[in-house]
C-alpha positions in Angstrom: 3.5 -31.3 -2.8 1.3 -31.7 -6.0 2.0 -29.5 -8.8 -2.4 -29.8 -9.8 -4.8 -28.5 -8.3 -7.0 -32.3 -8.6 -3.9 -33.3 -7.2 -4.3 -30.9 -4.1 -8.1 -32.8 -3.5 -10.0 -30.0 -5.2 -13.4 -31.2 -6.8 -13.9 -31.4 -10.3 -16.3 -28.1 -10.3 -13.6 -26.3 -8.8 -11.0 -27.2 -10.9 -12.9 -26.6 -14.0 -13.5 -23.2 -12.8 -9.8 -22.4 -12.1 -8.6 -24.0 -15.2 -11.0 -21.6 -17.1 -9.2 -18.8 -15.2 -6.2 -19.6 -16.7 -4.1 -21.2 -13.7 -2.9 -24.9 -14.5 -0.4 -25.3 -11.6 -0.7 -24.1 -8.1 1.3 -21.7 -6.2 3.4 -22.2 -3.0 0.8 -21.0 -0.7 -2.0 -22.6 -2.4 -0.4 -26.3 -2.5 0.3 -25.9 1.5 -2.8 -24.1 2.9 -5.2 -26.3 0.5 -5.3 -29.6 1.9 -4.4 -28.6 5.5 -7.9 -26.6 5.1 -9.9 -29.2 3.7 -9.0 -31.3 6.7 -10.8 -28.9 9.0 -7.6 -27.5 10.6 -6.8 -23.9 11.4 -4.6 -22.4 9.6 -2.1 -19.5 10.1 -1.1 -18.3 7.0 1.5 -15.7 5.3 2.8 -15.2 2.3 4.4 -12.4 -0.2 1.5 -10.5 -2.0 0.5 -11.5 -5.2 1.1 -15.0 -4.9 -2.4 -16.5 -4.8 -3.4 -16.3 -1.0 -7.1 -15.6 -1.7 -7.6 -19.0 -4.0 -5.4 -20.4 -1.2 -8.4 -20.3 1.0 -11.5 -19.4 -1.3 -11.1 -22.8 -3.0 -11.1 -25.0 0.3 -14.0 -23.3 1.8 -16.0 -23.6 -1.1 -15.2 -27.1 -1.6 -15.9 -27.8 2.1 -19.2 -25.8 2.0 -20.3 -27.8 -1.1 -21.1 -30.6 0.6 -24.1 -29.2 2.0 -25.2 -27.2 -0.6 -28.9 -26.5 -1.6 -30.4 -25.5 -5.1 -33.4 -24.9 -2.9 -34.6 -20.9 -3.1 -35.7 -20.7 0.3 -33.7 -18.3 2.1 -33.7 -20.8 5.2 -31.5 -23.4 3.1 -28.9 -20.9 2.8 -27.6 -19.5 6.1 -24.4 -18.0 6.6 -21.9 -20.6 7.0 -18.4 -18.8 5.9 -18.1 -15.5 7.2 -14.8 -13.5 5.3 -13.3 -10.4 7.0 -11.4 -7.9 5.2 -10.0 -4.3 6.2 -11.2 -2.2 3.2 -14.1 -2.4 0.6 -11.6 -3.1 -2.4 -10.2 -5.9 -1.0 -13.8 -7.0 0.3 -15.1 -6.5 -3.6 -12.1 -8.3 -4.9 -12.5 -11.6 -2.7 -16.2 -11.5 -3.2 -15.3 -11.9 -6.9 -12.8 -14.4 -6.7 -15.5 -16.5 -4.4 -18.3 -16.1 -7.3 -15.7 -17.0 -9.9 -14.6 -20.5 -8.8 -18.0 -21.0 -7.3 -19.7 -21.1 -10.4 -20.7 -24.4 -10.9 -21.6 -24.9 -7.0 -24.8 -24.5 -5.3 -23.7 -21.9 -2.9 -24.6 -17.8 -2.8 -22.2 -15.8 -2.0 -22.4 -11.8 -1.0 -20.4 -8.8 0.4 -21.0 -5.9 2.1 -19.0 -2.8 3.0 -19.9 1.1 3.7 -20.0 3.9 1.7 -23.1 2.9 -0.4 -26.4 2.2 0.5 -27.4 -0.3 2.7 -30.8 -1.2 1.5 -29.4 -3.6 -1.2 -27.4 -5.3 0.8 -30.1 -6.2 3.1 -32.5 -7.4 0.2 -29.2 -9.6 -0.7 -29.2 -11.0 3.1 -32.6 -11.5 3.3 -32.5 -14.1 0.1 -29.9 -16.2 1.8 -26.0 -16.3 1.7 -23.7 -19.0 2.1 -20.5 -16.9 2.2 -20.5 -13.6 3.2 -17.7 -11.4 2.7 -17.4 -8.2 4.8 -15.9 -4.7 6.3 -16.2 -5.2 10.1 -17.9 -1.9 10.5 -20.6 -2.6 8.0 -21.1 -6.0 9.7 -21.7 -4.7 12.5 -23.8 -1.8 11.1 -26.1 -5.1 9.8 -25.8 -6.5 13.2 -27.4 -3.8 15.1 -30.0 -3.0 12.5 -30.5 -7.3 13.1 -30.6 -8.2 9.4 -27.7 -10.5 9.8 -27.8 -14.1 11.8 -24.0 -15.2 12.4 -24.9 -18.3 14.1 -24.6 -20.9 11.7 -21.2 -19.7 10.6 -18.7 -22.8 10.4 -15.7 -21.3 8.9 -14.0 -17.9 9.8 -11.3 -16.0 7.2 -9.2 -12.9 8.8 -7.8 -11.6 5.7 -5.3 -9.1 5.8 -5.2 -9.2 9.3 -2.4 -7.4 9.9 -3.8 -4.2 8.3 -7.0 -4.7 10.1 -4.8 -4.5 13.4 -3.4 -1.4 12.2 -6.7 0.5 11.6 -8.2 0.0 14.1 -10.5 -2.7 14.0 -8.8 -4.9 16.6 -12.0 -3.9 19.2 -14.8 -4.5 16.4 -13.2 -8.1 15.8 -13.5 -9.0 18.7 -17.3 -7.9 19.2 -17.9 -9.9 15.4 -15.8 -13.1 17.2 -18.3 -13.0 20.3 -21.4 -13.4 17.9 -19.8 -16.5 16.2 -20.2 -20.5 17.4 -17.1 -21.1 19.3 -16.6 -24.3 17.4 -15.6 -23.6 14.0 -12.5 -23.4 11.3 -10.4 -20.3 11.9 -8.0 -19.2 8.8 -5.7 -16.4 9.5 -4.3 -15.2 6.3 -1.7 -12.2 6.0 0.7 -11.1 3.6 3.2 -9.8 6.7 3.6 -11.4 10.0 3.8 -9.2 12.9 4.4 -10.1 16.3 0.8 -8.3 16.9 -0.3 -10.8 14.5 0.6 -14.0 16.3 -0.9 -12.6 19.5 -4.3 -12.2 17.3 -3.5 -16.3 16.6 -2.9 -17.3 20.0 -6.5 -16.1 20.9 -8.1 -17.2 18.2 -6.7 -20.4 16.5 -6.8 -24.0 18.1 -3.7 -26.4 17.1 -3.1 -24.0 13.7 -0.9 -25.6 11.0 1.2 -22.8 10.1 1.9 -22.0 6.5 4.4 -19.4 5.7 6.2 -20.0 2.1 8.9 -16.7 2.5 10.6 -15.4 5.2 8.5 -12.6 7.6 7.7 -9.3 5.8 9.4 -10.4 2.5 9.5 -8.1 -0.5 8.5 -9.9 -3.8 11.6 -11.1 -5.9 9.7 -10.0 -9.2 9.9 -6.2 -8.4 13.4 -4.5 -8.9 13.0 -1.5 -6.6 15.0 1.8 -7.2 15.6 5.1 -5.3 15.6 8.5 -7.0 17.0 11.1 -4.4 15.0 14.6 -5.3 14.1 17.8 -3.0 10.7 17.6 -1.8 9.4 20.7 -3.7 10.6 19.1 -7.2 8.9 15.5 -6.9 5.9 16.6 -9.2 8.0 17.6 -11.8 10.3 14.5 -11.6 7.2 12.1 -11.8 6.1 13.9 -14.3 9.5 13.5 -15.8 9.3 9.8 -15.6 5.9 9.0 -17.0 6.5 11.2 -20.0 9.9 10.3 -20.9 9.4 6.4 -20.4 6.3 6.2 -21.9 4.4 4.9 -18.4 1.5 4.1 -19.7 -0.1 2.5 -16.0 1.1 4.0 -12.9 0.0 3.5 -9.4 1.1 6.6 -7.4 1.0 6.5 -3.4 0.8 9.5 -1.2 0.7 9.9 2.7 -2.4 11.9 2.7 -5.9 12.5 1.1 -5.3 16.2 0.2 -1.9 15.5 -1.0 -3.2 12.7 -3.2 -6.2 15.4 -4.3 -3.4 17.9 -5.2 -0.9 15.8 -7.0 -3.5 14.1 -9.2 -4.5 17.8 -10.5 -1.2 18.9 -11.1 -0.6 16.2 -13.1 -3.7 16.5 -15.1 -2.7 20.2 -15.3 0.4 18.8 -16.9 -1.2 16.8 -19.9 -1.3 13.2 -17.8 -4.8 11.6 -17.2 -4.6 11.0 -13.6 -7.4 10.5 -10.9 -7.1 10.3 -7.3 -8.5 7.2 -4.9 -8.9 7.8 -0.9 -11.3 7.3 1.8 -12.9 10.6 1.4 -14.1 9.8 -1.9 -17.5 7.8 -2.3 -17.8 4.4 -3.4 -18.9 4.9 -6.7 -16.0 7.8 -7.3 -13.2 5.0 -6.2 -15.0 2.1 -8.3 -14.8 4.7 -11.6 -11.3 5.8 -10.9 -10.2 2.0 -10.6 -12.2 1.0 -13.7 -10.9 4.0 -15.7 -7.4 3.4 -14.4 -8.0 -0.8 -15.4 -9.2 0.3 -19.0 -6.5 2.7 -19.4 -8.5 5.8 -19.6 -6.6 7.1 -16.6 -2.8 7.1 -16.9 -1.5 7.8 -13.5 -4.0 6.8 -10.4 -2.6 8.5 -6.7 -3.3 6.6 -4.0 -3.7 6.3 0.0 -2.7 3.2 1.7 -6.2 2.6 1.5 -5.8 1.6 -1.7 -2.3 -0.6 -1.2 -4.5 -3.6 0.2 -6.5 -5.5 -2.5 -6.2 -4.0 -5.2 -5.5 -6.6 -8.1 -4.7 -4.9 -11.6 -3.6 -7.2 -14.0 0.4 -7.0 -14.8 1.0 -3.6 -13.2 4.2 -2.3 -14.8 5.2 0.7 -12.3 4.4 1.4 -8.6 5.6 4.8 -7.4 6.3 6.2 -3.4 5.8 9.7 -4.3 5.8 9.8 -0.5 7.3 6.8 2.3 4.7 5.2 4.2 5.1 5.9 8.6 5.2 2.0 8.7 7.9 0.5 7.1 5.6 -2.8 6.7 3.4 -0.7 4.1 6.0 -0.3 2.2 5.8 -4.1 1.4 1.8 -3.8 0.3 2.9 -1.0 -1.7 5.3 -2.6 -4.3 3.3 -5.7 -3.9 0.9 -4.4 -6.1 3.3 -4.6 -8.9 5.2 -8.1 -9.8 2.3 -10.7 -9.6 1.4 -13.7 -11.1 4.6 -14.2 -11.9 5.5 -11.2 -14.0 8.2 -8.5 -13.3 7.2 -5.1 -12.1 9.1 -2.0 -10.9 8.8 0.2 -7.9 10.3 3.5 -7.5 10.7 5.5 -4.3 11.1 9.3 -4.4 13.3 10.3 -1.6 13.8 13.9 -0.5 16.2 14.9 2.1 13.5 14.7 4.5 12.0 11.2 3.7 15.7 9.8 5.0 14.0 8.8 8.2 11.4 6.8 6.9 13.7 5.0 4.5 16.0 3.9 6.8 13.3 1.7 8.8 12.2 0.2 5.2 15.9 -0.8 4.2 15.9 -2.5 7.9 13.1 -4.6 7.3 13.8 -6.0 4.0 17.3 -6.4 5.2 19.3 -4.8 2.1 20.1 -1.4 1.2 18.1 -0.2 -2.0 19.4 0.8 -5.2 20.4 4.5 -5.6 19.7 6.7 -8.7 20.0 10.2 -9.4 18.2 11.2 -12.4 20.3 14.0 -14.4 19.1 17.8 -13.8 17.2 16.4 -10.5 20.1 16.4 -8.5 19.0 17.4 -4.6 19.9 20.9 -4.3 20.2 22.0 -7.9 17.4 24.5 -8.8 15.4 23.5 -12.3 17.2 24.6 -15.3 16.0 28.0 -16.8 15.0 26.5 -19.9 12.7 24.8 -18.2 10.8 27.8 -16.8 11.3 29.4 -20.3 9.3 26.9 -21.7 6.7 27.1 -19.2 6.4 31.0 -20.0 6.2 30.6 -23.4 3.3 27.9 -23.3 1.3 30.5 -21.2 2.2 33.3 -23.4 1.4 31.1 -26.8 -2.1 30.3 -24.9 -2.6 34.3 -24.1 -1.8 35.2 -28.0 -4.1 31.9 -28.9 -6.9 33.6 -26.7 -6.5 37.2 -28.1 -6.7 35.9 -31.9 -9.8 33.9 -31.1 -11.3 36.5 -29.3 -10.8 39.0 -32.6 -12.4 36.4 -34.9 -15.8 36.3 -32.6 -15.7 39.3 -31.4 -15.6 38.5 -27.8 -13.2 39.6 -25.1 -10.3 37.3 -24.4 -10.5 36.0 -20.3 -6.8 34.4 -20.4 -4.9 35.0 -17.2 -4.4 38.7 -16.3 -6.0 39.7 -19.4 -9.2 39.0 -18.0 -9.2 41.2 -14.7 -7.8 44.1 -17.2 -10.9 43.6 -19.3 -13.3 46.3 -19.8 -16.5 46.4 -18.2 -19.6 46.9 -21.0 -22.6 48.1 -19.8 -25.2 45.7 -19.8 -29.3 45.9 -19.9 -30.5 45.9 -16.2 -32.5 42.8 -16.9 -29.8 40.9 -18.0 -27.8 42.3 -15.0 -27.1 39.4 -12.2 -28.5 39.9 -8.8 -24.8 40.1 -7.8 -23.8 43.1 -10.5 -26.5 45.3 -9.3 -25.5 45.5 -5.8 -23.3 48.6 -6.3 -21.0 50.3 -3.2 -23.0 52.6 -1.4 -21.3 56.0 -1.2 -20.0 57.1 1.7 -21.2 60.2 3.4 -18.0 62.9 4.5 -17.1 63.2 7.7 -18.9 66.1 9.4 -17.1 69.1 11.1 -16.0 69.2 14.6 -19.7 70.1 16.5 -21.5 69.0 13.5 -23.9 66.3 13.1 -25.1 64.4 10.0 -28.5 65.0 9.0 -30.8 62.8 10.0 -32.4 60.7 7.1 -35.9 61.6 6.2 -38.8 59.5 7.2 -40.5 57.4 4.2 -43.8 58.3 2.8 -46.2 55.4 3.9 -47.9 55.5 1.1 -45.6 56.4 -2.3 -42.4 55.3 -0.5 -40.4 58.8 -1.2 -38.7 60.8 0.8 -40.9 63.7 2.3 -39.5 67.2 2.4 -38.0 68.3 5.6 -36.3 71.6 6.3 -32.9 72.2 5.5 -30.7 72.6 8.6 -29.1 75.5 7.4 -31.6 78.2 5.7 -35.3 78.2 5.1 -35.4 76.6 1.7 -36.8 72.8 1.7 -34.5 69.7 0.0 -35.5 66.3 -0.3 -33.4 64.0 2.1 -31.3 61.4 0.9 
C-alpha cells in the first residue's frame, strides 16, 4: 500500500491539487479504493465518517474522465459522463466543492443541482455542458421531467451515503434514475455504514465489486471521546447552557430530533445569551447556507440541527457534538458524532440522556458493542430540582431589567414597557389623526334586556340624503326623539 498519492497512480495535476490542500499521505480508504477505481472495477466501500471517502472516489474519477477531457467551449464536447448522487443538499454542495478543488488543473466541468433553490440557474449550467454532475435524486428527476438533463453518456455512477438515501426513502427515485443510465458503466457505492439493506442494493447494482472496508461495520471513530450525562428531560436545555458556558465552548453542534424542537432550543439558547441558530429541512437553502457560514466563521456559537445535517457537514476541527435528543435509528448516532474527530483531530461527543431516553440508548450501545461512560454533572442529578439560588438569580435579573427600563423612562419621559408594567400603563388620549385603525374600533355599547312583554325599539331608517336618523314617534308618549 503506497504512502503517497503519486504512488497510487494519480496524475501530476491531481497530486498538485491535493498537495495544495495540505494532504501528503492518503488515508486507508483512499489507499485501497483509488487503485481499484482506476482499474475500472465496481467498488463497494465503507469506512468511518471523516476518513476521506469523498477524495477516495473523486480523485480516480477525475483521472479517468481527464483522458477524454476537452478544452472546447462547445456544450456538445462536455456531456455528463459522471453522476454523483447524494442524499442531502449540504453533502451535494460539499462533494461538488471537493471535485472542483481537486480537478482545478483538468479540462473538466462540474456542476451541482439540488432542491430548495431556483431551478433556472441550474438549467443554464447544464446547457453550457457538464462533465461531472453532483445531484440529489429529487431535483435530478425534476430536470429529467423538464428534459433539461441528458444521462445517456454516463460512464461512472457514484452513490454517496447510500444508506442515508435508503433511510430517507429515495430507493424508488434511485431505481428510476438507474433505468435512465447506460447499462455499461462503472458503479461506485460509498457509505459510512454497511447495513443489510445496502448489501442487497449492492447485489442488484454492482458487478463483481471490489470491497473496501477499513473498519468494522458501523464503527465510530476512535478519535471521538464519548460521554453520557444523565439529566431530567426538563433540565436538558439548562445543562447544555451550563456546559457551553462553564467549558467556554466556542463551536458546538447540537442535534435535536424534530425541526420544531431545533427552532425552540436555538431561541432559548439565544435568550440565555448564547449565539445560536438552527438548520433543518424546513429552512430555505439561503437560510441553511447563512446559518452554516455563520457557524464556520465563528459568528454562531451553537448550531442546532436535525439529522438532515448529520451527513455532509464538513467543519474543520469541530471540537464538540451534543446529542440533545438521541436518534431513533442507532446508525444515525455514528453519523452525528462523526462530525467531530475528523482529519486526525480529536473531538468530543456528549449525549444528554433522560430516563425516558434509556430505550434509545440501549440499541446504540449494542451497535457500538460497548457501554458508554456515564458522568452526572453536580447540580443536575436526575430527580433533583433546580437549586433555589438559580431561581433567585433569574428573578433578580428580571427585576434589574425592569428597574433599568423605569430609569430610562424617567429620563426620556416615555412610559416603561417591560414585562407586566407594559400591561398596567395608562392609556393616553391621542389625536384622532394619529390613532391606528385598530384603536378606533371601540366595542359597541350593549343594549339592556327589555322587560317581559316588551320589544327592542326598531332602529330608525337613515335619511337617504343626509345620512342622519329620521325623527320617529317615541314608543311611549307623544314626543319625538332621535332613534339611536
